[in-house]
NUNULUM-417485 format. One record per residue: residue number from 1; residue in one letter; x, z, y of N, C-alpha, C in turn. Coordinates in steps of 0.001 Angstrom, whole numbers, plus 524288, in hexadecimal, padded with zeros to 5 digits. Layout:
// residues N
<node><nr>NUM</nr><rest>A</rest><n_x>X</n_x><n_z>Z</n_z><n_y>Y</n_y><ca_x>X</ca_x><ca_z>Z</ca_z><ca_y>Y</ca_y><c_x>X</c_x><c_z>Z</c_z><c_y>Y</c_y></node>
...
END
This chain:
// residues 102
<node><nr>1</nr><rest>M</rest><n_x>9F1C5</n_x><n_z>C8300</n_z><n_y>B52B9</n_y><ca_x>9EF5F</ca_x><ca_z>C7DE8</ca_z><ca_y>B52A5</ca_y><c_x>9EA67</c_x><c_z>C7E31</c_z><c_y>B4F72</c_y></node>
<node><nr>2</nr><rest>A</rest><n_x>9E64C</n_x><n_z>C7C31</n_z><n_y>B5152</n_y><ca_x>9E13A</ca_x><ca_z>C7C80</ca_z><ca_y>B4EC2</ca_y><c_x>9E096</c_x><c_z>C77F2</c_z><c_y>B4AF7</c_y></node>
<node><nr>3</nr><rest>L</rest><n_x>9DE53</n_x><n_z>C7935</n_z><n_y>B4670</n_y><ca_x>9DD4D</ca_x><ca_z>C7522</ca_z><ca_y>B4293</ca_y><c_x>9D7D2</c_x><c_z>C730D</c_z><c_y>B4363</c_y></node>
<node><nr>4</nr><rest>S</rest><n_x>9D729</n_x><n_z>C6E1E</n_z><n_y>B42BE</n_y><ca_x>9D1E8</ca_x><ca_z>C6BEF</ca_z><ca_y>B435A</ca_y><c_x>9CEC1</c_x><c_z>C6D21</c_z><c_y>B3E74</c_y></node>
<node><nr>5</nr><rest>S</rest><n_x>9C9B4</n_x><n_z>C6DAD</n_z><n_y>B3F24</n_y><ca_x>9C65E</ca_x><ca_z>C6F11</ca_z><ca_y>B3AB5</ca_y><c_x>9C540</c_x><c_z>C6A63</c_z><c_y>B373D</c_y></node>
<node><nr>6</nr><rest>S</rest><n_x>9C64A</n_x><n_z>C65A2</n_z><n_y>B38F8</n_y><ca_x>9C504</ca_x><ca_z>C6113</ca_z><ca_y>B35D6</ca_y><c_x>9C93C</c_x><c_z>C5FBB</c_z><c_y>B31E2</c_y></node>
<node><nr>7</nr><rest>S</rest><n_x>9CE03</n_x><n_z>C6197</n_z><n_y>B3296</n_y><ca_x>9D237</ca_x><ca_z>C6003</ca_z><ca_y>B2F0B</ca_y><c_x>9D179</c_x><c_z>C6222</c_z><c_y>B297A</c_y></node>
<node><nr>8</nr><rest>P</rest><n_x>9CFD7</n_x><n_z>C670D</n_z><n_y>B288C</n_y><ca_x>9CF06</ca_x><ca_z>C68BB</ca_z><ca_y>B231C</ca_y><c_x>9CAA7</c_x><c_z>C65A9</c_z><c_y>B207D</c_y></node>
<node><nr>9</nr><rest>R</rest><n_x>9C693</n_x><n_z>C6464</n_z><n_y>B235C</n_y><ca_x>9C251</ca_x><ca_z>C614E</ca_z><ca_y>B2114</ca_y><c_x>9C436</c_x><c_z>C5BE9</c_z><c_y>B1F92</c_y></node>
<node><nr>10</nr><rest>R</rest><n_x>9C72C</n_x><n_z>C599B</n_z><n_y>B231B</n_y><ca_x>9C918</ca_x><ca_z>C545E</ca_z><ca_y>B2217</ca_y><c_x>9CC8B</c_x><c_z>C5461</c_z><c_y>B1D3D</c_y></node>
<node><nr>11</nr><rest>H</rest><n_x>9CFB7</n_x><n_z>C5871</n_z><n_y>B1CB1</n_y><ca_x>9D323</ca_x><ca_z>C58D5</ca_z><ca_y>B1824</ca_y><c_x>9CFE5</c_x><c_z>C594F</c_z><c_y>B1319</c_y></node>
<node><nr>12</nr><rest>L</rest><n_x>9CBDE</n_x><n_z>C5C9E</n_z><n_y>B1327</n_y><ca_x>9C889</ca_x><ca_z>C5D3F</ca_z><ca_y>B0E91</ca_y><c_x>9C5C5</c_x><c_z>C5839</c_z><c_y>B0D34</c_y></node>
<node><nr>13</nr><rest>L</rest><n_x>9C3DE</n_x><n_z>C5568</n_z><n_y>B1121</n_y><ca_x>9C135</ca_x><ca_z>C507C</ca_z><ca_y>B1016</ca_y><c_x>9C4F9</c_x><c_z>C4C88</c_z><c_y>B0DBA</c_y></node>
<node><nr>14</nr><rest>R</rest><n_x>9C9C1</n_x><n_z>C4C45</n_z><n_y>B0FB2</n_y><ca_x>9CD8E</ca_x><ca_z>C48A4</ca_z><ca_y>B0D87</ca_y><c_x>9CECD</c_x><c_z>C4A07</c_z><c_y>B07D8</c_y></node>
<node><nr>15</nr><rest>C</rest><n_x>9CF72</n_x><n_z>C4F15</n_z><n_y>B06C0</n_y><ca_x>9D09B</ca_x><ca_z>C50BE</ca_z><ca_y>B0162</ca_y><c_x>9CC13</c_x><c_z>C4F72</c_z><c_y>AFDC1</c_y></node>
<node><nr>16</nr><rest>F</rest><n_x>9C75D</n_x><n_z>C5092</n_z><n_y>AFF65</n_y><ca_x>9C2CB</ca_x><ca_z>C4F75</ca_z><ca_y>AFC30</ca_y><c_x>9C241</c_x><c_z>C49A3</c_z><c_y>AFB47</c_y></node>
<node><nr>17</nr><rest>H</rest><n_x>9C323</n_x><n_z>C467E</n_z><n_y>AFF49</n_y><ca_x>9C2AB</ca_x><ca_z>C40D8</ca_z><ca_y>AFED0</ca_y><c_x>9C6AB</c_x><c_z>C3EC0</c_z><c_y>AFAEB</c_y></node>
<node><nr>18</nr><rest>A</rest><n_x>9CB6A</n_x><n_z>C40D6</n_z><n_y>AFB0E</n_y><ca_x>9CF7C</ca_x><ca_z>C3F01</ca_z><ca_y>AF782</ca_y><c_x>9CE2A</c_x><c_z>C405D</c_z><c_y>AF1DD</c_y></node>
<node><nr>19</nr><rest>T</rest><n_x>9CC46</n_x><n_z>C4523</n_z><n_y>AF0E8</n_y><ca_x>9CAF8</ca_x><ca_z>C46A2</ca_z><ca_y>AEB8C</ca_y><c_x>9C62B</c_x><c_z>C43C3</c_z><c_y>AE9AC</c_y></node>
<node><nr>20</nr><rest>A</rest><n_x>9C264</n_x><n_z>C42E7</n_z><n_y>AED10</n_y><ca_x>9BDAD</ca_x><ca_z>C401E</ca_z><ca_y>AEB7A</ca_y><c_x>9BEFE</c_x><c_z>C3A83</c_z><c_y>AEA01</c_y></node>
<node><nr>21</nr><rest>R</rest><n_x>9C285</n_x><n_z>C3810</n_z><n_y>AECEB</n_y><ca_x>9C3FD</ca_x><ca_z>C32B4</ca_z><ca_y>AEBB8</ca_y><c_x>9C6F3</c_x><c_z>C3283</c_z><c_y>AE689</c_y></node>
<node><nr>22</nr><rest>A</rest><n_x>9CA51</n_x><n_z>C366C</n_z><n_y>AE584</n_y><ca_x>9CD3A</ca_x><ca_z>C368C</ca_z><ca_y>AE09E</ca_y><c_x>9C991</c_x><c_z>C3767</c_z><c_y>ADC00</c_y></node>
<node><nr>23</nr><rest>L</rest><n_x>9C594</n_x><n_z>C3A94</n_z><n_y>ADCBD</n_y><ca_x>9C1D5</ca_x><ca_z>C3B8F</ca_z><ca_y>AD887</ca_y><c_x>9BE37</c_x><c_z>C36F5</c_z><c_y>AD7B0</c_y></node>
<node><nr>24</nr><rest>A</rest><n_x>9BD6D</n_x><n_z>C33D1</n_z><n_y>ADBA0</n_y><ca_x>9B9CF</ca_x><ca_z>C2F71</ca_z><ca_y>ADB31</ca_y><c_x>9BC07</c_x><c_z>C2B13</c_z><c_y>AD7DA</c_y></node>
<node><nr>25</nr><rest>T</rest><n_x>9C130</n_x><n_z>C2AB5</n_z><n_y>AD747</n_y><ca_x>9C388</ca_x><ca_z>C2695</ca_z><ca_y>AD41A</ca_y><c_x>9C5C8</c_x><c_z>C2905</c_z><c_y>ACF26</c_y></node>
<node><nr>26</nr><rest>P</rest><n_x>9C2BC</n_x><n_z>C2925</n_z><n_y>ACAF3</n_y><ca_x>9C49F</ca_x><ca_z>C2B9B</ca_z><ca_y>AC627</ca_y><c_x>9C8DB</c_x><c_z>C284B</c_z><c_y>AC389</c_y></node>
<node><nr>27</nr><rest>E</rest><n_x>9CC1E</n_x><n_z>C2AEE</n_z><n_y>AC09C</n_y><ca_x>9D02A</ca_x><ca_z>C2833</ca_z><ca_y>ABDB6</ca_y><c_x>9CDC0</c_x><c_z>C2575</c_z><c_y>AB907</c_y></node>
<node><nr>28</nr><rest>P</rest><n_x>9D02B</n_x><n_z>C2131</n_z><n_y>AB73B</n_y><ca_x>9CE15</ca_x><ca_z>C1E8D</ca_z><ca_y>AB293</ca_y><c_x>9CE43</c_x><c_z>C223C</c_z><c_y>AADE3</c_y></node>
<node><nr>29</nr><rest>H</rest><n_x>9CA76</n_x><n_z>C21B8</n_z><n_y>AAA71</n_y><ca_x>9C9EA</ca_x><ca_z>C2555</ca_z><ca_y>AA60C</ca_y><c_x>9C9CA</c_x><c_z>C2241</c_z><c_y>AA0FA</c_y></node>
<node><nr>30</nr><rest>E</rest><n_x>9CCA9</n_x><n_z>C243E</n_z><n_y>A9D0E</n_y><ca_x>9CC76</ca_x><ca_z>C21E4</ca_z><ca_y>A97DE</ca_y><c_x>9C902</c_x><c_z>C2549</c_z><c_y>A946D</c_y></node>
<node><nr>31</nr><rest>F</rest><n_x>9C549</n_x><n_z>C22E7</n_z><n_y>A91DB</n_y><ca_x>9C1DA</ca_x><ca_z>C25C3</ca_z><ca_y>A8E61</ca_y><c_x>9C461</c_x><c_z>C2630</c_z><c_y>A8903</c_y></node>
<node><nr>32</nr><rest>S</rest><n_x>9C37B</n_x><n_z>C2A86</n_z><n_y>A866E</n_y><ca_x>9C59B</ca_x><ca_z>C2B39</ca_z><ca_y>A8135</ca_y><c_x>9C27D</c_x><c_z>C2804</c_z><c_y>A7D48</c_y></node>
<node><nr>33</nr><rest>Q</rest><n_x>9C4C2</n_x><n_z>C275C</n_z><n_y>A78B4</n_y><ca_x>9C230</ca_x><ca_z>C245B</ca_z><ca_y>A7495</ca_y><c_x>9BD8F</c_x><c_z>C2774</c_z><c_y>A7264</c_y></node>
<node><nr>34</nr><rest>P</rest><n_x>9B990</n_x><n_z>C24D2</n_z><n_y>A7098</n_y><ca_x>9B514</ca_x><ca_z>C27A4</ca_z><ca_y>A6E61</ca_y><c_x>9B6AC</c_x><c_z>C2AD1</c_z><c_y>A6995</c_y></node>
<node><nr>35</nr><rest>S</rest><n_x>9B453</n_x><n_z>C2F5C</n_z><n_y>A690E</n_y><ca_x>9B57C</ca_x><ca_z>C32D4</ca_z><ca_y>A64B5</ca_y><c_x>9B205</c_x><c_z>C317F</c_z><c_y>A6016</c_y></node>
<node><nr>36</nr><rest>E</rest><n_x>9B44D</n_x><n_z>C31BB</n_z><n_y>A5B60</n_y><ca_x>9B138</ca_x><ca_z>C30C0</ca_z><ca_y>A56A9</ca_y><c_x>9ADA0</c_x><c_z>C355A</c_z><c_y>A557B</c_y></node>
<node><nr>37</nr><rest>Y</rest><n_x>9AF30</n_x><n_z>C3A05</n_z><n_y>A5742</n_y><ca_x>9AC1A</ca_x><ca_z>C3EAD</ca_z><ca_y>A5620</ca_y><c_x>9A6FD</c_x><c_z>C3EAB</c_z><c_y>A5926</c_y></node>
<node><nr>38</nr><rest>L</rest><n_x>9A73C</n_x><n_z>C3D11</n_z><n_y>A5E14</n_y><ca_x>9A288</ca_x><ca_z>C3D2B</ca_z><ca_y>A6150</ca_y><c_x>99E96</c_x><c_z>C3944</c_z><c_y>A5F2E</c_y></node>
<node><nr>39</nr><rest>G</rest><n_x>999EF</n_x><n_z>C3AFB</n_z><n_y>A5E74</n_y><ca_x>995CD</ca_x><ca_z>C3792</ca_z><ca_y>A5C82</ca_y><c_x>99605</c_x><c_z>C36BA</c_z><c_y>A56A8</c_y></node>
<node><nr>40</nr><rest>S</rest><n_x>99954</n_x><n_z>C39AE</n_z><n_y>A53EC</n_y><ca_x>999D3</ca_x><ca_z>C38E6</ca_z><ca_y>A4E51</ca_y><c_x>995B4</c_x><c_z>C3BDB</c_z><c_y>A4B36</c_y></node>
<node><nr>41</nr><rest>W</rest><n_x>992EB</n_x><n_z>C3F6B</n_z><n_y>A4DB6</n_y><ca_x>98F03</ca_x><ca_z>C427E</ca_z><ca_y>A4AF2</ca_y><c_x>98A26</c_x><c_z>C3F2C</c_z><c_y>A4A00</c_y></node>
<node><nr>42</nr><rest>E</rest><n_x>98781</n_x><n_z>C4093</n_z><n_y>A45ED</n_y><ca_x>9829F</ca_x><ca_z>C3DEA</ca_z><ca_y>A4495</ca_y><c_x>97E0F</c_x><c_z>C4171</c_z><c_y>A4606</c_y></node>
<node><nr>43</nr><rest>P</rest><n_x>97A30</n_x><n_z>C3F67</n_z><n_y>A48BD</n_y><ca_x>975AC</ca_x><ca_z>C42AC</ca_z><ca_y>A4A05</ca_y><c_x>9729F</c_x><c_z>C4409</c_z><c_y>A4511</c_y></node>
<node><nr>44</nr><rest>A</rest><n_x>96F55</n_x><n_z>C47E9</n_z><n_y>A4577</n_y><ca_x>96C2E</ca_x><ca_z>C499A</ca_z><ca_y>A40FF</ca_y><c_x>968E4</c_x><c_z>C450D</c_z><c_y>A3F0F</c_y></node>
<node><nr>45</nr><rest>A</rest><n_x>96822</n_x><n_z>C44E6</n_z><n_y>A39F3</n_y><ca_x>96545</ca_x><ca_z>C4094</ca_z><ca_y>A3796</ca_y><c_x>95FB0</c_x><c_z>C4041</c_z><c_y>A39B4</c_y></node>
<node><nr>46</nr><rest>T</rest><n_x>95D5E</n_x><n_z>C44CB</n_z><n_y>A3A9B</n_y><ca_x>95801</ca_x><ca_z>C44C7</ca_z><ca_y>A3C6D</ca_y><c_x>957B1</c_x><c_z>C438E</c_z><c_y>A4239</c_y></node>
<node><nr>47</nr><rest>G</rest><n_x>95BBC</n_x><n_z>C44F7</n_z><n_y>A451E</n_y><ca_x>95B93</ca_x><ca_z>C442C</ca_z><ca_y>A4AC1</ca_y><c_x>9581A</c_x><c_z>C4830</c_z><c_y>A4D6E</c_y></node>
<node><nr>48</nr><rest>D</rest><n_x>95655</n_x><n_z>C4C04</n_z><n_y>A4A68</n_y><ca_x>952CF</ca_x><ca_z>C4FF9</ca_z><ca_y>A4C6E</ca_y><c_x>955F8</c_x><c_z>C54C3</c_z><c_y>A4E1D</c_y></node>
<node><nr>49</nr><rest>P</rest><n_x>95573</n_x><n_z>C5688</n_z><n_y>A52FB</n_y><ca_x>9585C</ca_x><ca_z>C5B24</ca_z><ca_y>A54AD</ca_y><c_x>95715</c_x><c_z>C6003</c_z><c_y>A5180</c_y></node>
<node><nr>50</nr><rest>R</rest><n_x>9523D</n_x><n_z>C607F</n_z><n_y>A4FE4</n_y><ca_x>950C5</ca_x><ca_z>C6516</ca_z><ca_y>A4CBA</ca_y><c_x>9537E</c_x><c_z>C6500</c_z><c_y>A4775</c_y></node>
<node><nr>51</nr><rest>G</rest><n_x>953EB</n_x><n_z>C6061</n_z><n_y>A452C</n_y><ca_x>956A7</ca_x><ca_z>C5FE0</ca_z><ca_y>A402B</ca_y><c_x>95C67</c_x><c_z>C613B</c_z><c_y>A40BD</c_y></node>
<node><nr>52</nr><rest>A</rest><n_x>95EC6</n_x><n_z>C5F71</n_z><n_y>A4508</n_y><ca_x>96443</ca_x><ca_z>C60AC</ca_z><ca_y>A4606</ca_y><c_x>964EA</c_x><c_z>C6682</c_z><c_y>A46CD</c_y></node>
<node><nr>53</nr><rest>W</rest><n_x>9614E</n_x><n_z>C68EB</n_z><n_y>A499C</n_y><ca_x>96183</ca_x><ca_z>C6E91</ca_z><ca_y>A4A81</ca_y><c_x>96129</c_x><c_z>C717F</c_z><c_y>A454C</c_y></node>
<node><nr>54</nr><rest>A</rest><n_x>95D8B</n_x><n_z>C6FDB</n_z><n_y>A41F2</n_y><ca_x>95CDC</ca_x><ca_z>C726A</ca_z><ca_y>A3CE2</ca_y><c_x>961AF</c_x><c_z>C71A8</c_z><c_y>A3978</c_y></node>
<node><nr>55</nr><rest>Q</rest><n_x>96405</n_x><n_z>C6CFF</n_z><n_y>A39AE</n_y><ca_x>968B4</ca_x><ca_z>C6BFC</ca_z><ca_y>A36A4</ca_y><c_x>96D32</c_x><c_z>C6F7D</c_z><c_y>A387A</c_y></node>
<node><nr>56</nr><rest>G</rest><n_x>96DC5</n_x><n_z>C7017</n_z><n_y>A3D8F</n_y><ca_x>971C9</ca_x><ca_z>C738D</ca_z><ca_y>A3FAC</ca_y><c_x>970D8</c_x><c_z>C792B</c_z><c_y>A3E14</c_y></node>
<node><nr>57</nr><rest>L</rest><n_x>96BE8</n_x><n_z>C7AD4</n_z><n_y>A3E1D</n_y><ca_x>96A90</ca_x><ca_z>C8021</ca_z><ca_y>A3C89</ca_y><c_x>96BF5</c_x><c_z>C8116</c_z><c_y>A36D1</c_y></node>
<node><nr>58</nr><rest>R</rest><n_x>96ACC</n_x><n_z>C7D3E</n_z><n_y>A3374</n_y><ca_x>96C2D</ca_x><ca_z>C7DC4</ca_z><ca_y>A2DEB</ca_y><c_x>97219</c_x><c_z>C7E1D</c_z><c_y>A2D37</c_y></node>
<node><nr>59</nr><rest>A</rest><n_x>974EF</n_x><n_z>C7AF9</n_z><n_y>A3030</n_y><ca_x>97AA9</ca_x><ca_z>C7B12</ca_z><ca_y>A2FC3</ca_y><c_x>97CD3</c_x><c_z>C8056</c_z><c_y>A317E</c_y></node>
<node><nr>60</nr><rest>R</rest><n_x>97AA9</n_x><n_z>C828D</n_z><n_y>A35BE</n_y><ca_x>97C80</ca_x><ca_z>C87AA</ca_z><ca_y>A378B</ca_y><c_x>97B46</c_x><c_z>C8BE4</c_z><c_y>A3390</c_y></node>
<node><nr>61</nr><rest>R</rest><n_x>976AE</n_x><n_z>C8BA0</n_z><n_y>A313B</n_y><ca_x>97548</ca_x><ca_z>C8F8B</ca_z><ca_y>A2D41</ca_y><c_x>978D8</c_x><c_z>C8F24</c_z><c_y>A2886</c_y></node>
<node><nr>62</nr><rest>A</rest><n_x>97A08</n_x><n_z>C8A53</n_z><n_y>A26DE</n_y><ca_x>97D78</ca_x><ca_z>C898E</ca_z><ca_y>A225A</ca_y><c_x>982E9</c_x><c_z>C8BAF</c_z><c_y>A238F</c_y></node>
<node><nr>63</nr><rest>A</rest><n_x>984D4</n_x><n_z>C8AAA</n_z><n_y>A2846</n_y><ca_x>989FA</ca_x><ca_z>C8CA8</ca_z><ca_y>A29C9</ca_y><c_x>989EE</c_x><c_z>C929D</c_z><c_y>A29F9</c_y></node>
<node><nr>64</nr><rest>G</rest><n_x>985BA</n_x><n_z>C94DC</n_z><n_y>A2BDB</n_y><ca_x>98540</ca_x><ca_z>C9A8E</ca_z><ca_y>A2C05</ca_y><c_x>9852F</c_x><c_z>C9CE3</c_z><c_y>A2698</c_y></node>
<node><nr>65</nr><rest>A</rest><n_x>9827F</n_x><n_z>C9A47</n_z><n_y>A22F3</n_y><ca_x>98246</ca_x><ca_z>C9C39</ca_z><ca_y>A1D94</ca_y><c_x>987A9</c_x><c_z>C9BF7</c_z><c_y>A1B10</c_y></node>
<node><nr>66</nr><rest>E</rest><n_x>98A99</n_x><n_z>C97B9</n_z><n_y>A1C16</n_y><ca_x>98FE1</ca_x><ca_z>C974D</ca_z><ca_y>A19F0</ca_y><c_x>99366</c_x><c_z>C9B96</c_z><c_y>A1C22</c_y></node>
<node><nr>67</nr><rest>G</rest><n_x>992E8</n_x><n_z>C9C96</n_z><n_y>A212D</n_y><ca_x>99603</ca_x><ca_z>CA0B7</ca_z><ca_y>A239A</ca_y><c_x>994BB</c_x><c_z>CA605</c_z><c_y>A214D</c_y></node>
<node><nr>68</nr><rest>M</rest><n_x>98FC6</n_x><n_z>CA6EA</n_z><n_y>A2056</n_y><ca_x>98E25</ca_x><ca_z>CABE7</ca_z><ca_y>A1E1D</ca_y><c_x>99044</c_x><c_z>CAC79</c_z><c_y>A1890</c_y></node>
<node><nr>69</nr><rest>K</rest><n_x>9904A</n_x><n_z>CA837</n_z><n_y>A15A1</n_y><ca_x>99257</ca_x><ca_z>CA85E</ca_z><ca_y>A104E</ca_y><c_x>99829</c_x><c_z>CA9AA</c_z><c_y>A1061</c_y></node>
<node><nr>70</nr><rest>E</rest><n_x>99B14</n_x><n_z>CA73C</n_z><n_y>A13F9</n_y><ca_x>9A0AD</ca_x><ca_z>CA855</ca_z><ca_y>A146C</ca_y><c_x>9A1A0</c_x><c_z>CAE0C</c_z><c_y>A15E3</c_y></node>
<node><nr>71</nr><rest>R</rest><n_x>99E8A</n_x><n_z>CB008</n_z><n_y>A1991</n_y><ca_x>99F24</ca_x><ca_z>CB584</ca_z><ca_y>A1B18</ca_y><c_x>99E1D</c_x><c_z>CB925</c_z><c_y>A168B</c_y></node>
<node><nr>72</nr><rest>T</rest><n_x>99A20</n_x><n_z>CB7F3</n_z><n_y>A1369</n_y><ca_x>998D3</ca_x><ca_z>CBB28</ca_z><ca_y>A0EE4</ca_y><c_x>99D50</c_x><c_z>CBB2E</c_z><c_y>A0AFA</c_y></node>
<node><nr>73</nr><rest>E</rest><n_x>99F9A</n_x><n_z>CB684</n_z><n_y>A0A09</n_y><ca_x>9A3FF</ca_x><ca_z>CB630</ca_z><ca_y>A0665</ca_y><c_x>9A8A9</c_x><c_z>CB950</c_z><c_y>A0863</c_y></node>
<node><nr>74</nr><rest>K</rest><n_x>9A9C5</n_x><n_z>CB8E7</n_z><n_y>A0D75</n_y><ca_x>9AE21</ca_x><ca_z>CBBD7</ca_z><ca_y>A0FB2</ca_y><c_x>9AD38</c_x><c_z>CC1B1</c_z><c_y>A0F44</c_y></node>
<node><nr>75</nr><rest>L</rest><n_x>9A85F</n_x><n_z>CC35E</n_z><n_y>A1029</n_y><ca_x>9A722</ca_x><ca_z>CC8E6</ca_z><ca_y>A0FC7</ca_y><c_x>9A7C7</c_x><c_z>CCADA</c_z><c_y>A0A2E</c_y></node>
<node><nr>76</nr><rest>E</rest><n_x>9A60A</n_x><n_z>CC7B8</n_z><n_y>A0663</n_y><ca_x>9A6AA</ca_x><ca_z>CC940</ca_z><ca_y>A00E9</ca_y><c_x>9AC6F</c_x><c_z>CC9A5</c_z><c_y>9FF7F</c_y></node>
<node><nr>77</nr><rest>S</rest><n_x>9AF7F</n_x><n_z>CC5E3</n_z><n_y>A0149</n_y><ca_x>9B520</ca_x><ca_z>CC5F6</ca_z><ca_y>A0043</ca_y><c_x>9B799</c_x><c_z>CCAD2</c_z><c_y>A02AA</c_y></node>
<node><nr>78</nr><rest>W</rest><n_x>9B61D</n_x><n_z>CCC16</n_z><n_y>A0769</n_y><ca_x>9B839</ca_x><ca_z>CD0B6</ca_z><ca_y>A0A04</ca_y><c_x>9B6C7</c_x><c_z>CD5A5</c_z><c_y>A0705</c_y></node>
<node><nr>79</nr><rest>R</rest><n_x>9B1DB</n_x><n_z>CD5E9</n_z><n_y>A0546</n_y><ca_x>9B030</ca_x><ca_z>CDA85</ca_z><ca_y>A024A</ca_y><c_x>9B347</c_x><c_z>CDB19</c_z><c_y>9FD38</c_y></node>
<node><nr>80</nr><rest>E</rest><n_x>9B448</n_x><n_z>CD6AA</n_z><n_y>9FA8F</n_y><ca_x>9B75D</ca_x><ca_z>CD6D6</ca_z><ca_y>9F5C4</ca_y><c_x>9BCE0</c_x><c_z>CD8DE</c_z><c_y>9F6DD</c_y></node>
<node><nr>81</nr><rest>K</rest><n_x>9BF3C</n_x><n_z>CD6EC</n_z><n_y>9FB09</n_y><ca_x>9C481</ca_x><ca_z>CD8AE</ca_z><ca_y>9FC6C</ca_y><c_x>9C48A</c_x><c_z>CDE7E</c_z><c_y>9FDA9</c_y></node>
<node><nr>82</nr><rest>E</rest><n_x>9C0A9</n_x><n_z>CE046</n_z><n_y>A0097</n_y><ca_x>9C05C</ca_x><ca_z>CE5DB</ca_z><ca_y>A01E1</ca_y><c_x>9BF99</c_x><c_z>CE926</c_z><c_y>9FCF9</c_y></node>
<node><nr>83</nr><rest>K</rest><n_x>9BC7F</n_x><n_z>CE734</n_z><n_y>9F945</n_y><ca_x>9BBAD</ca_x><ca_z>CEA14</ca_z><ca_y>9F467</ca_y><c_x>9C0C3</c_x><c_z>CEA6B</c_z><c_y>9F152</c_y></node>
<node><nr>84</nr><rest>L</rest><n_x>9C3BE</n_x><n_z>CE610</n_z><n_y>9F122</n_y><ca_x>9C8C3</ca_x><ca_z>CE621</ca_z><ca_y>9EE71</ca_y><c_x>9CC88</c_x><c_z>CE9F3</c_z><c_y>9F108</c_y></node>
<node><nr>85</nr><rest>K</rest><n_x>9CC93</n_x><n_z>CEA1F</n_z><n_y>9F636</n_y><ca_x>9CFEA</ca_x><ca_z>CEDDA</ca_z><ca_y>9F900</ca_y><c_x>9CE67</c_x><c_z>CF372</c_z><c_y>9F7B4</c_y></node>
<node><nr>86</nr><rest>A</rest><n_x>9C93E</n_x><n_z>CF47D</n_z><n_y>9F798</n_y><ca_x>9C76A</ca_x><ca_z>CF9C4</ca_z><ca_y>9F668</ca_y><c_x>9C8DE</c_x><c_z>CFB41</c_z><c_y>9F0D4</c_y></node>
<node><nr>87</nr><rest>D</rest><n_x>9C858</n_x><n_z>CF78F</n_z><n_y>9ED23</n_y><ca_x>9C9D3</ca_x><ca_z>CF89D</ca_z><ca_y>9E7B7</ca_y><c_x>9CFA2</c_x><c_z>CF9C6</c_z><c_y>9E750</c_y></node>
<node><nr>88</nr><rest>K</rest><n_x>9D2D0</n_x><n_z>CF6BD</n_z><n_y>9EA28</n_y><ca_x>9D87F</ca_x><ca_z>CF790</ca_z><ca_y>9EA18</ca_y><c_x>9D9DC</c_x><c_z>CFCF5</c_z><c_y>9EC3F</c_y></node>
<node><nr>89</nr><rest>R</rest><n_x>9D73B</n_x><n_z>CFE87</n_z><n_y>9F089</n_y><ca_x>9D835</ca_x><ca_z>D03BC</ca_z><ca_y>9F2C1</ca_y><c_x>9D6AB</c_x><c_z>D0801</c_z><c_y>9EED3</c_y></node>
<node><nr>90</nr><rest>A</rest><n_x>9D241</n_x><n_z>D072C</n_z><n_y>9EC2C</n_y><ca_x>9D088</ca_x><ca_z>D0B10</ca_z><ca_y>9E84D</ca_y><c_x>9D47B</c_x><c_z>D0B80</c_z><c_y>9E3DA</c_y></node>
<node><nr>91</nr><rest>E</rest><n_x>9D686</n_x><n_z>D0705</n_z><n_y>9E211</n_y><ca_x>9DA77</ca_x><ca_z>D071E</ca_z><ca_y>9DDE8</ca_y><c_x>9DF68</c_x><c_z>D09EA</c_z><c_y>9DFC4</c_y></node>
<node><nr>92</nr><rest>D</rest><n_x>9E114</n_x><n_z>D08C1</n_z><n_y>9E48F</n_y><ca_x>9E5BF</ca_x><ca_z>D0B58</ca_z><ca_y>9E6B0</ca_y><c_x>9E4ED</c_x><c_z>D1145</c_z><c_y>9E700</c_y></node>
<node><nr>93</nr><rest>R</rest><n_x>9E052</n_x><n_z>D12DA</n_z><n_y>9E8C1</n_y><ca_x>9DF2D</ca_x><ca_z>D1874</ca_z><ca_y>9E90E</ca_y><c_x>9DF48</c_x><c_z>D1AEF</c_z><c_y>9E3A1</c_y></node>
<node><nr>94</nr><rest>E</rest><n_x>9DD1B</n_x><n_z>D1826</n_z><n_y>9DFDF</n_y><ca_x>9DD01</ca_x><ca_z>D1A23</ca_z><ca_y>9DA82</ca_y><c_x>9E28D</c_x><c_z>D1AB0</c_z><c_y>9D862</c_y></node>
<node><nr>95</nr><rest>L</rest><n_x>9E5E8</n_x><n_z>D16C6</n_z><n_y>9D971</n_y><ca_x>9EB5A</ca_x><ca_z>D1719</ca_z><ca_y>9D7B5</ca_y><c_x>9EE31</c_x><c_z>D1BB2</c_z><c_y>9DA4C</c_y></node>
<node><nr>96</nr><rest>L</rest><n_x>9ED44</n_x><n_z>D1C73</n_z><n_y>9DF51</n_y><ca_x>9EFAB</ca_x><ca_z>D20D8</ca_z><ca_y>9E205</ca_y><c_x>9EDC9</c_x><c_z>D260A</c_z><c_y>9DFD5</c_y></node>
<node><nr>97</nr><rest>R</rest><n_x>9E8D5</n_x><n_z>D2661</n_z><n_y>9DE92</n_y><ca_x>9E6B3</ca_x><ca_z>D2B30</ca_z><ca_y>9DC59</ca_y><c_x>9E928</c_x><c_z>D2C54</c_z><c_y>9D712</c_y></node>
<node><nr>98</nr><rest>R</rest><n_x>9E9CD</n_x><n_z>D2840</n_z><n_y>9D3CC</n_y><ca_x>9EC34</ca_x><ca_z>D2906</ca_z><ca_y>9CE9E</ca_y><c_x>9F1EB</c_x><c_z>D2ABB</c_z><c_y>9CF1B</c_y></node>
<node><nr>99</nr><rest>K</rest><n_x>9F4C0</n_x><n_z>D2843</n_z><n_y>9D2D4</n_y><ca_x>9FA3A</ca_x><ca_z>D29A1</ca_z><ca_y>9D392</ca_y><c_x>9FADB</c_x><c_z>D2F39</c_z><c_y>9D589</c_y></node>
<node><nr>100</nr><rest>S</rest><n_x>9F75F</n_x><n_z>D30C3</n_z><n_y>9D904</n_y><ca_x>9F7DE</ca_x><ca_z>D3603</ca_z><ca_y>9DB26</ca_y><c_x>9F643</c_x><c_z>D3A33</c_z><c_y>9D740</c_y></node>
<node><nr>101</nr><rest>S</rest><n_x>9F308</n_x><n_z>D38D8</n_z><n_y>9D366</n_y><ca_x>9F161</ca_x><ca_z>D3CC0</ca_z><ca_y>9CF92</ca_y><c_x>9F57D</c_x><c_z>D3DAF</c_z><c_y>9CB5A</c_y></node>
<node><nr>102</nr><rest>Y</rest><n_x>9F94D</n_x><n_z>D3A24</n_z><n_y>9CAAC</n_y><ca_x>9FD53</ca_x><ca_z>D3AE3</ca_z><ca_y>9C69E</ca_y><c_x>A013B</c_x><c_z>D3ECC</c_z><c_y>9C833</c_y></node>
END
């Protein structure tokens, strides 16, 4: 039995029409309450973009300097610990040498 060529088209058109009609009538939507955080920032006092850019640059440099200071302190602490370990090893070696010489 031969199938007519118009039936698949008709089916596609019916499917498209049904989905288009369903999409055309949106469901009711409830909006959320306004957030206190949004819009809570204060613009720069000068209102000048260059001033804001310079202020951001100063803040980044200050943060970088603080980070560098912390790294330096950590490195000094690590060096002190390594020196104490080396001193302890030297003392242990010295004790072993004294014990073996008796």
